N, C-alpha and C positions, 0 to 999 in steps of 0.2 A: 276425616282421617289423617288429614294433613294435619292439621290442628292439633289434634291428639298425638300423632307421633313426634311433632317439635316440643309439643307443653313437654315432654316427658323426657327429652333431650335437655328441654328448660330445667328443670329441677335439679338435677346434678351439679350444673355449674351455678347455680345459687349457693348448694350444699359445698362446695368447693369455694365460693366467695367468702359465704359465714365462719367455716372452720370443719375442725375435725369433729369438735365436741359441741355442736351449735346445740341448743333447748331445742324440743320439740317442735313450739312453735313456728319453725323457720318455714315451715312447710305449708302450713295456713298461711302466714303473712305472704310468702311468695304467691300463693296459690290466689289469695285475694287483693293482691297489687294493683290498683284501677288499671294499667296497660294494657293487663291480660284481659280485662272483658272486652278491652277496646278493640283488643287482637283478635277475641274471637269473634267477634260482633263485624269487622272486616275481611277476617280471614286471610291475612297478612304474614311476612315472613317473621315477625317479632320475637315470636320464640326462638328461631332459628339463628334471628341475630343475637339476643342478648346468652343465645347458650354459647355460641362459638366464642364471642367476645368478654364473656364471663370466664369462660373457661382459658383463655388465650390469657387474662389479665392475672388470674390466678397460679398460673403454672409459668409463668412471664421470668422469676427470677431463678426454677429449680430446672424448670427443662423450656429451655430458651428457642429451639430450634421448632418442638409440638408447638409453642405459643406464637412461632413463626408460619406458621400451617394451619393453624385454625386461625390466622389472622389472611393468609390468604386465600384461604376459603371463602372470607365473608370479601370476595370480588365480585359478589352479586352487587353489593352493594358500594355502587364507587365513590359516595360522601366522603366513605370511609377511607379513599385510596390517598389521601390528603393529609391528616390528620393520624391517623396510625404510625404512619411513617416518618413524618413530619417528629412525633414524640419520639418514637424509638432510635431516632437518628439522635437526637440531642441527649439521650441518653448512653449512647454508644452501644445499641444491642444488636452487632453488627451481623452476629449469626441469627436472631430474630429478621430482620431485615432478610436476610439472605434468601431464609426458609420461606418468608412470606409472599418475594418474589416470585421463587422456583413454582413455588404453588398456586400463584393465579397465572402463572406461564403455563402450568400444564393445564388450569383450566382452561383457556384459550384452545390448546394444540387439541385437546380434549374435544372443543366444542366444532372446530371446525374440522376436524377427523367427523365427528360423529352428526354434522348439518353441513359442511362445506362451510367455504368463505362468503356465500351468497350471504349467510346471516348475518356476517360482523360488515360487509356493506349495507344492507339491508339498513343497521342499527346506526352505522355511521350518516350515511343518508337523511333518514329521518333527526338525528342529531343537528345534524347542520341545517335541515328544513326549521328547526324552532319548533316543531310543536311533533313532540312523538306521539306516535298514535296511541302507546299503552297507559299514558296519564294527558290527555289531553286541553284536561283542566287545570293545569299546571299555572300559577299567576303570571309569571316570570317568563313564559314562554305565550301566552295568551292574550299580553295588555297589549293594547294595541299602537300605535305609533312608531315609528321609525329610530327614536333616541332611545323607544325603552329602554333596548336592552344596553345601551350606555350604562344607563343611571343603576339599572336592576344586578348588571356586574361590579360596580363601583361597590355598593352596597353587600354583593354577597363578597366581594374580596376585603372590603372593610369587617364584615361579620366574621369570617375565617382569622384575619389577624388578630383579631380580641380573643378568640378561642384558642387560635394558635401557641399564644401568649400566655395567657390562662393554663393553657393544659402545659405548657414548656416550665411557668411556672412552679405549678403544681409536682411534675415530677421533679424538680432540680430544687425544690426547695431543702432537702436533707444537704445536698453540696452547696447551696449558697450560706446557709446559715453554720 
């Protein structure tokens, strides 16, 4: 049910990306894209993530507040919580940033209202412990040795900086040249 429901949301985002007059083959290509089968096999949130991200990018220039709301709804993917705001910041998309921040804050407040503060306290405690129960096989969290965290942090920071520079270059290329 989850896969089918989020797949239905994924397809319109692909249509929004390819434009208003796409060739009919877009639907087949979007459905046959190899990560679709990986997502189906693992039961992950890839369709929802792709849909939110794709629709946000498709409407970013025309409806910046809606794009920000869609980005804010991606708060369940915290790894995007650094890159997306950075790109929005360097491209001066203040309304999108404000909408994303307000949406993410509203989601946090809604989760506290429904589940209480204990869920956030448990999340922070698990994060500080270094081995989240929900994904214990993460290599950077389960590697032995006290010095590993320092090396992993350096590597992840370096990778983030490289992707940030690449993303900023892509988004700012029209302004630079």
